[in-house]
Backbone as CSV, one residue per row, in Angstrom:
resi,resn,N_x,N_y,N_z,CA_x,CA_y,CA_z,C_x,C_y,C_z
1,UNK,43.764,-17.465,21.492,43.276,-17.887,20.197,41.751,-17.872,20.165
2,UNK,41.128,-18.367,21.250,39.667,-18.408,21.307,39.084,-16.998,21.289
3,UNK,39.709,-16.071,22.019,39.229,-14.689,22.062,39.345,-14.035,20.693
4,UNK,40.391,-14.353,19.961,40.578,-13.774,18.640,39.474,-14.235,17.684
5,UNK,39.115,-15.546,17.729,38.044,-16.059,16.877,36.711,-15.406,17.236
6,UNK,36.444,-15.280,18.515,35.201,-14.641,18.955,35.145,-13.192,18.499
7,UNK,36.266,-12.511,18.617,36.340,-11.123,18.192,36.115,-11.013,16.680
8,UNK,36.718,-11.915,15.924,36.590,-11.893,14.465,35.145,-12.176,14.048
9,UNK,34.531,-13.157,14.663,33.143,-13.497,14.347,32.218,-12.355,14.744
10,UNK,32.424,-11.782,15.909,31.605,-10.662,16.375,31.723,-9.458,15.465
11,UNK,32.931,-9.160,15.030,33.154,-8.032,14.133,32.473,-8.268,12.790
12,UNK,32.586,-9.474,12.276,31.952,-9.810,11.005,30.439,-9.666,11.091
13,UNK,29.867,-10.160,12.167,28.419,-10.036,12.350,27.990,-8.578,12.489
14,UNK,28.764,-7.801,13.189,28.442,-6.381,13.371,28.459,-5.647,12.032
15,UNK,29.451,-5.933,11.218,29.537,-5.286,9.903,28.363,-5.711,9.025
16,UNK,28.004,-6.986,9.058,26.880,-7.472,8.262,25.570,-6.822,8.706
17,UNK,25.388,-6.675,9.998,24.169,-6.041,10.524,24.099,-4.571,10.134
18,UNK,25.220,-3.879,10.183,25.244,-2.465,9.799,24.840,-2.294,8.341
19,UNK,25.310,-3.195,7.492,24.926,-3.132,6.074,23.436,-3.338,5.889
20,UNK,22.861,-4.263,6.634,21.420,-4.519,6.537,20.621,-3.328,7.045
21,UNK,21.058,-2.726,8.152,20.351,-1.560,8.685,20.457,-0.370,7.743
22,UNK,21.611,-0.185,7.149,21.799,0.935,6.226,20.919,0.764,5.003
23,UNK,20.805,-0.457,4.525,19.966,-0.712,3.360,18.500,-0.472,3.687
24,UNK,18.035,-0.894,4.843,16.651,-0.688,5.242,16.360,0.789,5.458
25,UNK,17.309,1.514,5.999,17.107,2.939,6.257,17.078,3.741,4.971
26,UNK,17.762,3.267,3.922,17.819,4.019,2.679,16.655,3.693,1.742
27,UNK,15.813,2.751,2.095,14.669,2.411,1.255,13.711,3.602,1.210
28,UNK,13.190,3.909,0.026,12.291,5.064,-0.076,11.005,4.846,0.712
29,UNK,10.556,5.915,1.332,9.352,5.855,2.148,8.254,6.695,1.503
30,UNK,7.034,6.243,1.610,5.881,6.985,1.097,4.783,6.974,2.156
31,UNK,5.000,7.634,3.283,4.019,7.565,4.364,2.674,8.172,3.988
32,UNK,2.668,9.233,3.197,1.407,9.861,2.803,0.577,8.905,1.947
33,UNK,1.242,8.242,1.012,0.560,7.282,0.146,0.028,6.123,0.984
34,UNK,0.838,5.638,1.922,0.432,4.502,2.752,-0.770,4.846,3.631
35,UNK,-0.750,6.038,4.227,-1.875,6.440,5.081,-3.152,6.571,4.270
36,UNK,-3.028,7.177,3.110,-4.207,7.373,2.273,-4.751,6.028,1.789
37,UNK,-3.868,5.132,1.442,-4.261,3.797,1.016,-5.022,3.076,2.136
38,UNK,-4.548,3.211,3.354,-5.213,2.581,4.500,-6.601,3.179,4.722
39,UNK,-6.716,4.513,4.586,-8.031,5.157,4.752,-9.008,4.689,3.681
40,UNK,-8.526,4.539,2.454,-9.413,4.092,1.383,-9.851,2.644,1.597
41,UNK,-8.939,1.812,2.065,-9.315,0.427,2.385,-10.394,0.401,3.462
42,UNK,-10.249,1.258,4.462,-11.239,1.346,5.544,-12.593,1.789,4.992
43,UNK,-12.588,2.757,4.067,-13.842,3.213,3.459,-14.525,2.079,2.702
44,UNK,-13.742,1.261,2.012,-14.309,0.114,1.283,-14.897,-0.880,2.273
45,UNK,-14.164,-1.176,3.335,-14.661,-2.107,4.358,-15.959,-1.598,4.981
46,UNK,-16.012,-0.302,5.270,-17.232,0.276,5.840,-18.394,0.182,4.863
47,UNK,-18.128,0.361,3.577,-19.179,0.239,2.561,-19.725,-1.174,2.474
48,UNK,-18.858,-2.152,2.613,-19.295,-3.548,2.603,-20.135,-3.829,3.846
49,UNK,-19.647,-3.365,5.000,-20.343,-3.619,6.264,-21.723,-2.960,6.291
50,UNK,-21.837,-1.781,5.702,-23.114,-1.070,5.731,-24.058,-1.516,4.617
51,UNK,-23.553,-2.315,3.686,-24.400,-2.771,2.585,-24.426,-1.800,1.411
52,UNK,-23.612,-0.762,1.437,-23.573,0.201,0.342,-22.828,-0.338,-0.873
53,UNK,-21.967,-1.319,-0.676,-21.197,-1.900,-1.764,-21.571,-3.364,-1.940
54,UNK,-21.802,-3.766,-3.187,-22.046,-5.183,-3.438,-20.720,-5.861,-3.786
55,UNK,-20.751,-7.146,-4.030,-19.522,-7.917,-4.234,-18.780,-7.469,-5.485
56,UNK,-19.501,-7.187,-6.560,-18.867,-6.777,-7.810,-18.164,-5.423,-7.648
57,UNK,-18.824,-4.497,-6.982,-18.225,-3.182,-6.738,-16.992,-3.302,-5.845
58,UNK,-17.110,-4.115,-4.820,-15.990,-4.310,-3.895,-14.788,-4.900,-4.616
59,UNK,-15.031,-5.881,-5.454,-13.950,-6.515,-6.208,-13.262,-5.492,-7.107
60,UNK,-14.038,-4.667,-7.785,-13.476,-3.657,-8.678,-12.624,-2.648,-7.890
61,UNK,-13.140,-2.202,-6.744,-12.405,-1.238,-5.925,-11.132,-1.852,-5.339
62,UNK,-11.198,-3.131,-4.952,-10.011,-3.807,-4.430,-8.933,-3.946,-5.505
63,UNK,-9.349,-4.218,-6.742,-8.391,-4.306,-7.846,-7.729,-2.952,-8.094
64,UNK,-8.514,-1.897,-7.969,-7.964,-0.561,-8.147,-6.921,-0.255,-7.060
65,UNK,-7.207,-0.662,-5.819,-6.250,-0.464,-4.731,-4.986,-1.294,-4.968
66,UNK,-5.147,-2.497,-5.502,-3.989,-3.346,-5.795,-3.118,-2.701,-6.876
67,UNK,-3.747,-2.074,-7.864,-2.994,-1.398,-8.925,-2.190,-0.228,-8.352
68,UNK,-2.760,0.476,-7.401,-2.038,1.573,-6.752,-0.842,1.013,-5.984
69,UNK,-1.038,-0.102,-5.298,0.059,-0.741,-4.572,1.181,-1.176,-5.496
70,UNK,0.822,-1.723,-6.662,1.844,-2.138,-7.629,2.591,-0.928,-8.174
71,UNK,1.871,0.162,-8.448,2.512,1.376,-8.952,3.463,1.950,-7.894
72,UNK,3.063,1.865,-6.626,3.920,2.340,-5.543,5.194,1.493,-5.450
73,UNK,5.041,0.180,-5.546,6.206,-0.704,-5.509,7.146,-0.426,-6.676
74,UNK,6.568,-0.182,-7.845,7.377,0.122,-9.024,8.123,1.439,-8.841
75,UNK,7.454,2.427,-8.241,8.090,3.720,-8.005,9.244,3.583,-7.007
76,UNK,9.111,2.708,-6.039,10.144,2.510,-5.020,11.288,1.625,-5.508
77,UNK,11.091,0.915,-6.610,12.043,-0.101,-7.043,13.449,0.439,-7.307
78,UNK,13.559,1.645,-7.804,14.882,2.179,-8.120,15.538,2.878,-6.936
79,UNK,14.850,2.906,-5.796,15.436,3.482,-4.596,15.074,4.931,-4.345
80,UNK,14.331,5.551,-5.251,13.922,6.950,-5.072,12.553,7.138,-5.706
81,UNK,11.664,7.764,-4.958,10.343,8.098,-5.489,10.406,9.564,-5.921
82,UNK,10.358,9.780,-7.223,10.486,11.135,-7.754,9.183,11.909,-7.584
83,UNK,9.247,13.204,-7.809,8.057,14.050,-7.716,7.017,13.624,-8.752
84,UNK,7.472,13.249,-9.920,6.558,12.795,-10.982,5.826,11.515,-10.554
85,UNK,6.562,10.595,-9.938,5.956,9.355,-9.467,4.967,9.630,-8.340
86,UNK,5.300,10.565,-7.458,4.379,10.926,-6.371,3.092,11.536,-6.929
87,UNK,3.217,12.402,-7.949,2.028,12.989,-8.580,1.157,11.915,-9.207
88,UNK,1.796,10.949,-9.867,1.038,9.857,-10.482,0.287,9.050,-9.427
89,UNK,0.972,8.722,-8.340,0.319,7.982,-7.255,-0.823,8.794,-6.658
90,UNK,-0.614,10.095,-6.505,-1.650,10.970,-5.962,-2.872,11.005,-6.879
91,UNK,-2.644,11.110,-8.181,-3.766,11.107,-9.135,-4.509,9.778,-9.112
92,UNK,-3.760,8.685,-9.023,-4.401,7.369,-8.949,-5.280,7.268,-7.706
93,UNK,-4.775,7.799,-6.589,-5.556,7.752,-5.352,-6.748,8.698,-5.410
94,UNK,-6.605,9.845,-6.086,-7.755,10.739,-6.272,-8.862,10.026,-7.035
95,UNK,-8.484,9.351,-8.106,-9.459,8.623,-8.920,-10.117,7.511,-8.101
96,UNK,-9.321,6.791,-7.327,-9.861,5.709,-6.502,-10.830,6.262,-5.459
97,UNK,-10.494,7.403,-4.878,-11.373,8.012,-3.883,-12.716,8.377,-4.505
98,UNK,-12.672,8.965,-5.698,-13.931,9.297,-6.393,-14.736,8.042,-6.699
99,UNK,-14.049,6.988,-7.133,-14.738,5.731,-7.444,-15.398,5.137,-6.203
100,UNK,-14.711,5.186,-5.081,-15.288,4.674,-3.840,-16.539,5.464,-3.491
101,UNK,-16.445,6.781,-3.571,-17.610,7.623,-3.254,-18.779,7.314,-4.182
102,UNK,-18.502,7.250,-5.466,-19.581,6.986,-6.437,-20.238,5.630,-6.198
103,UNK,-19.428,4.618,-5.938,-19.990,3.279,-5.746,-20.777,3.178,-4.442
104,UNK,-20.340,3.892,-3.423,-21.058,3.838,-2.145,-22.385,4.599,-2.198
105,UNK,-22.530,5.548,-3.113,-23.722,6.390,-3.156,-24.542,6.199,-4.433
106,UNK,-24.472,5.037,-5.054,-25.126,4.852,-6.343,-26.444,4.082,-6.287
107,UNK,-27.060,3.996,-5.164,-28.344,3.308,-4.979,-28.271,1.811,-5.248
108,UNK,-27.100,1.300,-5.518,-26.915,-0.136,-5.555,-26.353,-0.510,-4.197
109,UNK,-26.507,-1.736,-3.868,-25.935,-2.188,-2.607,-25.943,-3.692,-2.589
110,UNK,-25.549,-4.238,-1.489,-25.497,-5.678,-1.361,-26.882,-6.292,-1.494
111,UNK,-27.905,-5.609,-0.959,-29.261,-6.137,-1.029,-29.824,-6.099,-2.443
112,UNK,-29.512,-5.037,-3.202,-30.049,-4.924,-4.553,-29.312,-5.821,-5.530
113,UNK,-28.130,-6.282,-5.183,-27.370,-7.159,-6.066,-27.955,-8.570,-6.080
114,UNK,-28.631,-8.947,-5.016,-29.245,-10.278,-4.928,-30.672,-10.177,-5.422
115,UNK,-30.942,-10.838,-6.539,-32.295,-10.769,-7.103,-33.084,-12.019,-6.704
116,UNK,-34.327,-11.817,-6.304,-35.125,-12.973,-5.864,-35.577,-13.850,-7.000
C-alpha cells in the first residue's frame, strides 16, 4: 500500500513537472532583440560614466528602452512573435540606437547640465 501511494505521488509530480517544462520550452524567444537591448543599455551606461549623457537624457533613453521591453512582452503575450512584430521591434531599436548616438554626441553632458 505504501509503495502504491509513493508511486502515485511520484507519477503525479512527474506529470506536473513535464507540463511546466513544456510550457517554458514553448514560450517565444527573441534572442536577437534581447542581445541588442543589452548592448544599448551598455551604451547608455558608458555614456553616463563618461559624462556624455546628463540625467535628463539618460532618463529619456531609459524610458525608450522600457517601451521597447513592453512592446516585446506584448509581442510574446500570444505565444508567437510574428515577422511583423519582429520588424516593429527592430525599427524601435533602430530609432533608440540613433537616439543614443545623437544624445552622446550632442555637446551636452553631465558637466554642462549643471549650471553654476
